[in-house]
C-alpha positions in Angstrom: 294.4 90.4 196.6 293.3 86.9 195.9 296.7 85.1 196.5 298.1 85.0 200.0 301.5 86.7 200.3 303.1 83.5 201.5 302.1 81.6 198.3 303.2 84.5 196.1 306.5 84.6 197.9 307.0 80.8 197.7 306.3 80.9 193.9 308.6 83.8 193.5 311.5 82.0 195.3 310.9 78.9 193.3 310.9 81.0 190.1 314.1 82.8 191.3 315.9 79.5 191.9 314.9 78.2 188.5 316.1 81.4 186.9 319.4 81.2 188.7 320.0 77.6 187.5 318.9 78.6 184.0 321.2 81.7 183.9 324.1 79.5 185.1 323.6 77.2 182.1 323.1 80.1 179.7 326.2 82.0 180.9 328.2 78.8 180.1 326.5 78.6 176.7 327.0 82.3 175.9 330.6 82.3 176.8 331.2 79.4 174.5 329.4 81.1 171.6 330.3 84.7 172.3 326.6 85.7 172.2 326.2 86.9 175.9 324.9 90.4 175.1 322.5 89.2 172.4 321.1 86.5 174.7 320.6 88.8 177.7 319.0 91.5 175.6 316.7 89.5 173.4 316.3 85.9 174.5 315.5 85.9 178.2 312.2 84.0 178.8 311.7 85.3 182.3 
């Protein structure tokens, strides 16, 4: 295990926060276009 658990956890939390912000924006977009299911199945970059 090269990475320290703390660094891994910090990176995970930052990624999680970014993902939450991203999902918030995408939920808005998908509701407007009616493509929520398609987006969540095929287009998630995380």
